[in-house]
MARPA-156230 format. One record per residue (C-alpha): residue number from 1; residue in three letters; chain; y, z, x. Coordinates in nm, 4 decimals, always signed. Layout:
N
<rec NUM; ala; A; <Y; Z; X>>
...
//
This chain:
71
<rec 1; met; A; <+3.9468; +3.0610; -0.4061>>
<rec 2; gly; A; <+3.6940; +3.0369; -0.1192>>
<rec 3; phe; A; <+3.3875; +3.2463; -0.0628>>
<rec 4; val; A; <+3.4568; +3.5503; +0.1588>>
<rec 5; trp; A; <+3.1926; +3.7594; +0.3367>>
<rec 6; ile; A; <+3.2956; +4.1193; +0.3835>>
<rec 7; gly; A; <+3.0957; +4.3075; +0.6404>>
<rec 8; tyr; A; <+3.1172; +4.5133; +0.9515>>
<rec 9; gln; A; <+3.2260; +4.2235; +1.1683>>
<rec 10; tyr; A; <+3.5553; +4.2169; +0.9765>>
<rec 11; asp; A; <+3.6419; +4.5874; +0.9512>>
<rec 12; gly; A; <+3.7480; +4.6513; +1.3116>>
<rec 13; ser; A; <+3.4333; +4.8419; +1.4119>>
<rec 14; val; A; <+3.2751; +4.7326; +1.7350>>
<rec 15; pro; A; <+2.9033; +4.6531; +1.7012>>
<rec 16; phe; A; <+2.6779; +4.7992; +1.9669>>
<rec 17; trp; A; <+2.3153; +4.8961; +2.0182>>
<rec 18; arg; A; <+2.1331; +5.2010; +2.1441>>
<rec 19; ala; A; <+1.7718; +5.2628; +2.2352>>
<rec 20; ile; A; <+1.5334; +5.5565; +2.2289>>
<rec 21; arg; A; <+1.3063; +5.5551; +2.5336>>
<rec 22; asp; A; <+0.9809; +5.7253; +2.6175>>
<rec 23; asp; A; <+0.9001; +5.9135; +2.9411>>
<rec 24; lys; A; <+0.8389; +5.5852; +3.1241>>
<rec 25; leu; A; <+1.1785; +5.4524; +3.0048>>
<rec 26; arg; A; <+1.0175; +5.1962; +2.7731>>
<rec 27; ile; A; <+1.2164; +5.1261; +2.4574>>
<rec 28; ile; A; <+1.0425; +5.2730; +2.1525>>
<rec 29; ala; A; <+1.3257; +5.2272; +1.9012>>
<rec 30; ala; A; <+1.6288; +4.9960; +1.8958>>
<rec 31; ile; A; <+1.9317; +5.0983; +1.6889>>
<rec 32; thr; A; <+2.2078; +4.8540; +1.5911>>
<rec 33; pro; A; <+2.4872; +5.0397; +1.4082>>
<rec 34; asn; A; <+2.8055; +4.8592; +1.3033>>
<rec 35; ser; A; <+2.6274; +4.5259; +1.2830>>
<rec 36; asp; A; <+2.5203; +4.2928; +1.0068>>
<rec 37; leu; A; <+2.1763; +4.2248; +1.1503>>
<rec 38; gly; A; <+2.0067; +4.2696; +0.8119>>
<rec 39; asp; A; <+2.2606; +4.0467; +0.6397>>
<rec 40; ser; A; <+2.1976; +3.7726; +0.8937>>
<rec 41; trp; A; <+1.8310; +3.7650; +0.7882>>
<rec 42; glu; A; <+1.9005; +3.8034; +0.4169>>
<rec 43; his; A; <+2.1591; +3.5262; +0.3974>>
<rec 44; ala; A; <+2.0147; +3.2832; +0.6549>>
<rec 45; asp; A; <+1.9492; +3.0196; +0.3873>>
<rec 46; asn; A; <+2.2941; +3.0524; +0.2289>>
<rec 47; pro; A; <+2.5165; +2.7641; +0.3489>>
<rec 48; gln; A; <+2.8292; +2.9782; +0.3047>>
<rec 49; tyr; A; <+2.7112; +3.2450; +0.5505>>
<rec 50; pro; A; <+2.8169; +3.1696; +0.9111>>
<rec 51; glu; A; <+2.5246; +3.0020; +1.0895>>
<rec 52; lys; A; <+2.6092; +3.1582; +1.4257>>
<rec 53; tyr; A; <+2.5451; +3.5077; +1.2823>>
<rec 54; ser; A; <+2.2190; +3.4015; +1.1178>>
<rec 55; ala; A; <+2.0901; +3.2338; +1.4317>>
<rec 56; leu; A; <+2.1747; +3.5318; +1.6517>>
<rec 57; gly; A; <+2.0267; +3.7807; +1.4051>>
<rec 58; ile; A; <+1.7024; +3.5872; +1.3766>>
<rec 59; arg; A; <+1.6737; +3.5583; +1.7564>>
<rec 60; leu; A; <+1.7253; +3.9345; +1.7908>>
<rec 61; gly; A; <+1.4646; +4.0048; +1.5229>>
<rec 62; val; A; <+1.2097; +3.7797; +1.6938>>
<rec 63; asn; A; <+1.2823; +3.9433; +2.0293>>
<rec 64; tyr; A; <+1.2366; +4.2922; +1.8789>>
<rec 65; thr; A; <+0.9058; +4.1869; +1.7239>>
<rec 66; val; A; <+0.7690; +4.0245; +2.0382>>
<rec 67; tyr; A; <+0.8741; +4.3239; +2.2486>>
<rec 68; ala; A; <+0.7109; +4.5658; +2.0042>>
<rec 69; met; A; <+0.3861; +4.3717; +2.0058>>
<rec 70; thr; A; <+0.3650; +4.3345; +2.3850>>
<rec 71; his; A; <+0.4706; +4.6765; +2.5112>>
//
């Protein structure tokens, strides 16, 4: 029996993101419901976790951090 990851990407929910903006329309909070963004960071070093999800999740996390530190 193979290893199976069960998460939001397999339950039929569509992942999306929302943002909370300030008066100047700058993003002050990013919200990613129905996604496995946290799992992509947690399992990045696990060879059985799909690499494409880990790579995308890490890129998003770096982008969020850089944006937060520069705006």
